[in-house]
C-alpha positions, 0 to 999 in steps of 0.5 A: 447880105454876105453870109458873115454879115447875116451871121453877125445879125443873127448872133446879135439878135440872139444876144439881145434876146437873151437880155430882153428885159433891157429897153436899149436891147429890146430896140436893138433886137427889133432893129436887127430882126427887121434887117433879116426881114422879120418885122414887129408884126411878125414878132408879135404874132409869134409871141401871141402864139407862144403865149397862147401855147403856154397857157394851153400848157398851163391849163393842162398842168393845173387840171392834172395838179387837181386830179392828183390832189383829188387822188391824195384826198382819196388815199386808201393806204399805202405809202403816203410819202410817195403820194406827197412827193407826187403832189409836190412835183405837180405843184412845182410844175404848175408854178413853172407853167405859171412863171412861163405864162407870165413871161410870155404875156410880158413879152407880148405887151413889149412887142405890142408897145414897140409896134404901136409906137412905130406905127404911130410915128409912120402915119406922119410919113404918108403923102397920101391922105387917103392912105394915111387914114386907112392906115390909121383906121387899121391901127385903131382896129389893131389896137382894139383887138389887142386890148381884148386880147391882153385883157383876156390874158390878164383876166387868166393870169389873175386866176392863177395865184389863187390856185397856186396858193391853194396847192401850196397850202395843201403841199405844206400841210401834207409835208408836216402832217403825213397821216390819215387825219391830215388827209381828212382835214384837207377834204374840206378844201377840195370843193374850193380848189375845184372852183378855183381851178375851174374858173382858171381853166375857163378864163384861160380858154377864153384867152386862148380863143382870143389869141386864135382870133387875134392871130387870124386878124393879123395881115399876112 
């Protein structure tokens, strides 16, 4: 492959990646990447890694937001406006991390669908029955492992919104009630918020573990 052709392939890949939500461009993106030796299996492993890392970052961010919420409730004096701004910043960062988690999970689902569709089609191309059966067995095993992975990711994702909603409520309430009485009234919510964050972190850790196992299981 000449240098100019290779450059055109890479440019096409990046353009399609920017338009990844368009089905036609998704297919063009995968074909383009295959031309430079980067197959759907490789893309899938990369995306699972990115989804795992995104959940790790989100887990840490939600823990940080909870810590800030707790510090607001233990407010002993000083500038309450500053505490509100810090809490609001933590909430906004948590929201951004949540969006990234959702986006990464969708990208995993997309490439998995394309990979399994291609794998099914290619089973018919075998002339050897034994090799076809072995490939079919491997496909079923990969699908089972993927099902466990995406299930764990989805369970973790479902735990995000209750936590975000709770933080959103706290931020909005403080925004309009920057006084000690408002803080006192929020203390009754702390146990519920802590419980929600604990469940979220637990599900994310399970999802991260599933991602690590899936990555290990994929053929190199």
